[in-house]
N, C-alpha and C positions, 0 to 999 in steps of 0.2 A: 626201861629207857623212855624218857619223856619225848613228846612230839617234836620239840625244838631240837633235841639232840639227834633224832632220826633224820630230820631235814638237813642238819649240818653235816652229818655223816654221809648221806646220799649226795649232797652237793660236792663234798670233798672227793668222793669216789668218781662222780661224773667228771669233775675237773681233771682228776688224775688220768682217766682214760681219754679224755678229749685232748689233753695237751701232750700226751706221749705219742710219738709216731707209731703207726701200725707195724712198720718194718724197722724196728729198732735194731734188729740183728737177724742173722741167718744161722740156724744151728747146722753145724758141719762136723759130724762125729762128736768128739768131746769138746770142740771149740765153738765159738760164736764169731762170725764175721760181723763186725760192727763199724759204724762211722768212727773215724779217727785212726783206723788201721792203715798201715802203709801198703803199697802195692805188693811188696815182698811178703808181708804177713798174710795178705789175702791169698797170694799164690800158694803159700805153704799150707794154709788151711783148706783151700779148695782141693788140693791133691788128695786129701783124706776122704772126700765125699763126692767129688764130681770133677768137672773140667771147665776150663775157660774156652768158650766157643768162638769168641771174636773180640778183637781189640781195635779201637779207633782212637786217634789222638788229634788234637788241634791246639792252637794257641789262641786264647781270647784276650783281646786288648781292651782296656778301659781308659778313657781319657777324662780327666777332670781338671777343673780350674781351682786353684787354691785361693785363699782370701787375699793373697798378694797379686792376683791375676796372673799367676804362673801356670802354664798348661803342663800337666804331667800325664804321661802314659804309663800304665802298668801292664805287664803281660802275665798271664796265668796259663800254665800248661794244663790242659784238660784231657783226661783219658776216659773213654767210655768202654767198659767191658761188659760182655754178656756171658754169664756163667750158668751152668746147669749143675744142680745138686740133687742127689737122690736121698729121699727121706720117706720112711715108712712104705717102701716099695714103689713110690712114684717119683717121677722126675719133675723138678720145678726149675724154671729159668728166671733169672733176675738181671736187670740192668744195673750196673754199678757205675757211679761217677766219681772220679778222682780229680782233685785239684792240687797241683804241685806235689803229686805223689801220695796224697792222703785221701782216704775214702770219705767223701762228703755226703753222698746220697745213695741210698738203696731204693731202687724203684720197686714198683708192684710186681709180684711174682705172677707167672702164668705157667700152666702145665705145658710140658714139652716132651718130645721123644728122646 
């Protein structure tokens, strides 16, 4: 492999890892909890490998002005869950954020009891 091809390959690999989120999913038994899952899907998957520790919810409002100078307010229901999953003999806790019932963010894990 020539020097240029190696540089291109290394650059592509770097971009692949840099652009992919570290927590793209959580392995849970034979399933993976991932963004885009509904609250019901996550609930079912968590039952096989852990538990939901806490649930918090609130409504987020955003107001914006359109090009016609009309003010519009949108509401998004946001739920924050904290789950514990068991993997390879250890417990890991994750914060999950749902917007309008869909998992949008998987936070960084931490070890927990």
